[in-house]
C-alpha positions in Angstrom: -2.4 -10.1 -14.2 1.1 -11.0 -15.4 3.9 -11.1 -12.9 6.9 -8.7 -13.3 10.3 -9.8 -11.8 11.1 -6.1 -11.4 8.0 -5.4 -9.2 10.0 -4.0 -6.4 10.9 -0.9 -8.4 7.2 -0.1 -8.7 7.3 1.7 -5.4 9.3 4.4 -7.1 6.8 5.4 -9.7 4.9 8.6 -9.6 6.7 10.1 -6.6 7.2 9.1 -3.0 4.0 7.1 -2.6 3.5 3.4 -2.7 2.7 1.3 -5.8 -0.4 -0.8 -6.1 -1.4 -2.6 -9.3 -4.0 -1.3 -11.7 -5.7 -3.5 -14.3 -5.1 -2.2 -17.8 -8.6 -3.3 -18.9 -10.9 -2.0 -16.2 -8.8 0.1 -13.8 -9.5 -2.0 -10.7 -6.6 -1.7 -8.2 -5.2 -4.5 -6.1 -2.3 -5.1 -3.6 -0.5 -7.3 -3.6 -0.3 -8.0 -7.3 -2.6 -10.7 -8.7 -2.2 -13.1 -11.6 -5.5 -11.8 -13.0 -7.9 -9.0 -12.2 -10.6 -10.1 -9.7 -13.0 -7.6 -11.3 -12.8 -8.5 -15.0 -10.2 -11.3 -15.4 -7.7 -9.1 -17.2 -4.2 -10.4 -17.2 -2.2 -7.1 -17.7 -1.5 -4.6 -14.9 0.5 -1.5 -14.5 1.9 0.1 -11.3 -0.2 3.0 -9.9 1.2 5.3 -7.2 -0.9 6.0 -4.2 0.3 8.7 -1.8 -2.5 8.9 0.7 -4.8 6.5 2.6 -7.6 6.5 5.1 -7.2 4.4 8.3 -9.9 1.8 8.7 -8.5 0.0 11.8 -5.4 -0.1 13.9 -3.8 -2.7 16.1 -0.7 -2.9 18.3 1.3 -6.2 18.1 3.6 -6.7 21.1 7.1 -8.0 20.4 10.4 -8.6 22.2 11.9 -5.4 20.7 8.9 -3.2 21.3 5.4 -3.0 19.9 4.6 -2.9 16.2 1.6 -0.9 15.1 -0.3 -2.1 12.0 -3.1 -0.3 10.3 -5.7 -1.5 7.8 -5.9 1.3 5.2 -8.0 2.2 2.1 -5.7 3.8 -0.5 -7.2 7.1 -1.8 -8.9 7.9 -4.0 -9.8 4.4 -5.5 -8.4 1.8 -3.2 -7.4 -0.9 -2.6 -7.3 -1.9 1.0 -4.0 -2.9 2.5 -2.2 -3.4 5.7 0.8 -1.2 6.5 3.2 -0.6 9.4 2.7 2.7 11.2 5.7 5.0 11.5 5.4 8.0 13.7 2.6 9.1 16.0 -0.4 6.9 16.7 -3.3 6.8 14.2 -7.0 6.3 14.6 -9.9 5.2 12.3 -10.9 7.9 9.8 -7.5 9.6 9.9 -5.7 10.3 6.6 -2.0 9.2 6.4 0.7 9.3 3.8 1.9 6.1 2.2 5.4 5.2 1.3 7.3 2.0 0.3 10.2 0.7 2.3 12.3 -2.3 1.5 12.6 -5.1 4.2 15.7 -7.2 4.8 14.8 -9.5 1.8 14.4 -6.5 -0.5 10.6 -6.6 -0.7 9.0 -3.2 -0.9 6.3 -3.1 1.8 3.7 -0.3 2.7 4.4 2.1 5.6 2.5 5.1 6.8 4.3 8.4 7.2 3.3 11.7 8.8 -0.3 12.9 8.0 -0.7 15.0 4.9 -0.7 18.7 5.2 -4.2 20.3 5.3 
């Protein structure tokens, strides 16, 4: 999958969600972006917005400025799996959460969870 120097702006597509990369040939989704599709070998990808994910696992990482909570997520409805920082209340396996992108100090857009989606 070809690299795009403007990849950071992909987090803005399709609303307030987070952008993953979708193969133009077969629709397989990945994050982070790959040079080629692991499913079919295709070399062209487009950003696809994902707004919601299911928590698969959660871990707390102690640090000098407080704990950081990370969650392994499966983006809904078609993946991929990714690791995101948890913002807000604690999460548990099986719970659905909102995804959003937030830039770090180097300008990289990384996945975060937000409040759970409304029922």
